[in-house]
C-alpha positions in Angstrom: 17.2 19.5 12.7 14.7 18.3 10.1 11.4 20.3 10.0 8.4 18.6 11.7 5.9 17.8 8.9 2.7 19.5 8.8 -0.4 17.3 9.9 -2.5 19.0 7.1 0.1 18.0 4.5 -1.2 14.6 4.7 -3.0 13.5 1.6 -6.2 11.6 1.9 -6.0 7.8 2.0 -7.7 5.9 -0.8 -8.7 3.2 1.6 -11.4 5.4 3.0 -13.2 5.1 -0.2 -12.7 1.2 -0.5 -15.7 -0.6 -1.8 -16.6 -4.3 -1.4 -15.6 -6.1 -4.5 -12.6 -4.2 -5.5 -9.2 -6.2 -5.7 -5.6 -5.5 -6.4 -2.9 -8.3 -7.3 0.5 -7.2 -5.9 3.9 -8.8 -6.1 5.7 -8.7 -2.7 9.5 -9.3 -2.6 11.1 -10.8 0.3 14.5 -9.5 1.4 15.8 -13.0 0.4 14.6 -12.1 -3.2 11.7 -14.5 -3.1 8.5 -13.1 -5.1 5.2 -13.9 -4.1 1.9 -12.7 -5.8 -1.1 -11.7 -3.7 -4.8 -10.7 -4.6 -6.3 -8.4 -1.9 -10.1 -8.2 -2.2 -12.4 -5.8 -0.2 -14.8 -8.2 1.4 -16.4 -5.9 4.1 -16.4 -1.8 4.7 -17.6 -0.5 8.2 -17.4 3.0 9.4 -13.9 2.4 11.0 -12.5 -0.9 9.1 -11.9 -2.3 5.6 -11.7 -6.2 5.8 -9.5 -7.7 3.0 -9.3 -11.2 2.1 -5.8 -12.4 0.7 -5.1 -15.1 -1.7 -1.2 -15.8 -2.0 0.2 -17.3 -5.3 3.5 -19.3 -4.3 4.8 -20.9 -7.4 2.0 -23.1 -8.7 0.2 -23.0 -5.0 -2.8 -20.9 -4.1 -3.0 -20.4 -0.3 -6.0 -18.3 1.3 -4.4 -16.1 4.2 -6.1 -14.8 7.2 -8.4 -11.8 6.3 -6.7 -8.3 7.1 -8.4 -5.7 9.0 -7.4 -2.1 7.9 -8.2 1.0 9.6 -10.5 3.1 7.4 -8.2 6.1 7.5 -9.0 9.3 6.0 -5.4 10.6 5.8 -2.2 8.9 4.7 0.0 8.2 7.6 2.6 5.8 8.4 2.0 2.5 10.5 2.3 2.8 14.1 5.7 3.1 15.2 7.1 4.6 12.1 8.4 8.1 12.4 7.2 10.3 9.2 9.7 12.0 7.4 7.5 13.7 4.8 5.2 13.8 1.6 6.1 14.3 -2.0 4.5 13.8 -5.2 6.0 11.7 -8.2 5.1 10.1 -11.3 5.7 6.2 -11.5 5.3 3.8 -14.1 4.3 0.1 -13.4 3.9 -2.0 -16.4 2.4 0.0 -19.2 0.7 2.6 -16.9 1.9 5.8 -15.3 0.6 6.8 -12.0 0.6 10.3 -10.3 1.3 9.4 -6.8 1.7 10.9 -3.4 5.0 9.5 -1.7 4.8 9.0 1.9 8.4 8.5 3.4 9.0 7.2 7.0 11.5 5.4 8.9 10.8 2.1 10.8 11.6 1.4 14.4 15.1 0.2 13.2 15.8 3.5 11.3 15.3 2.1 7.7 13.7 4.2 5.3 10.5 3.2 3.7 8.6 4.8 1.0 5.0 4.3 -0.1 3.8 5.3 -3.7 0.0 5.9 -3.5 -2.5 6.9 -6.0 -6.4 7.3 -6.1 -6.6 5.7 -9.5 -5.8 2.4 -7.8 -8.7 0.7 -5.6 -8.6 -0.9 -2.1 -5.7 0.8 -0.4 -4.2 3.0 -3.2 -0.6 1.4 -2.9 1.3 1.2 -6.3 4.8 0.7 -4.8 6.5 0.1 -1.6 10.2 0.2 -1.1 12.4 -0.6 2.0 15.8 0.9 2.1 15.6 1.6 -1.7 14.8 -1.8 -2.7 11.3 -3.0 -3.9 9.1 -4.7 -1.3 5.7 -4.5 -3.2 4.5 -3.6 -6.6 1.0 -3.4 -8.1 0.5 -5.9 -10.9 -3.2 -5.4 -11.9 -6.5 -4.4 -10.2 -10.2 -4.2 -10.7 -13.7 -4.9 -9.3 -15.7 -8.2 -9.2 
């Protein structure tokens, strides 16, 4: 049997330090291979929640998506209904930049392995890269503050 992960091994979550005006541009890849770029901007931070606006870039079109309310978690934990496998550290290169990331591995409700690479140098939620079953789902493109 695999060892139970220690709760205190969970790294801090960058979303806790999110500030209004921070933004990231990410490329999401659907299982079909279709690629969509989206810009997530922090529009509100409360004691419990970070509110993100999302602007989707699909081909030449821009679509304003619904706001996303994220829990302002202090620690990096997998989404509800996912089972934590464990945490690791790994350097990952995106574009020209190398990031020293925490890597969280969990399985989704269907048992497929998910991995999140998270770095405190990246604003908003810290996500640098996400993979599902070894295939890229999301990758950071650029980031900044308004």
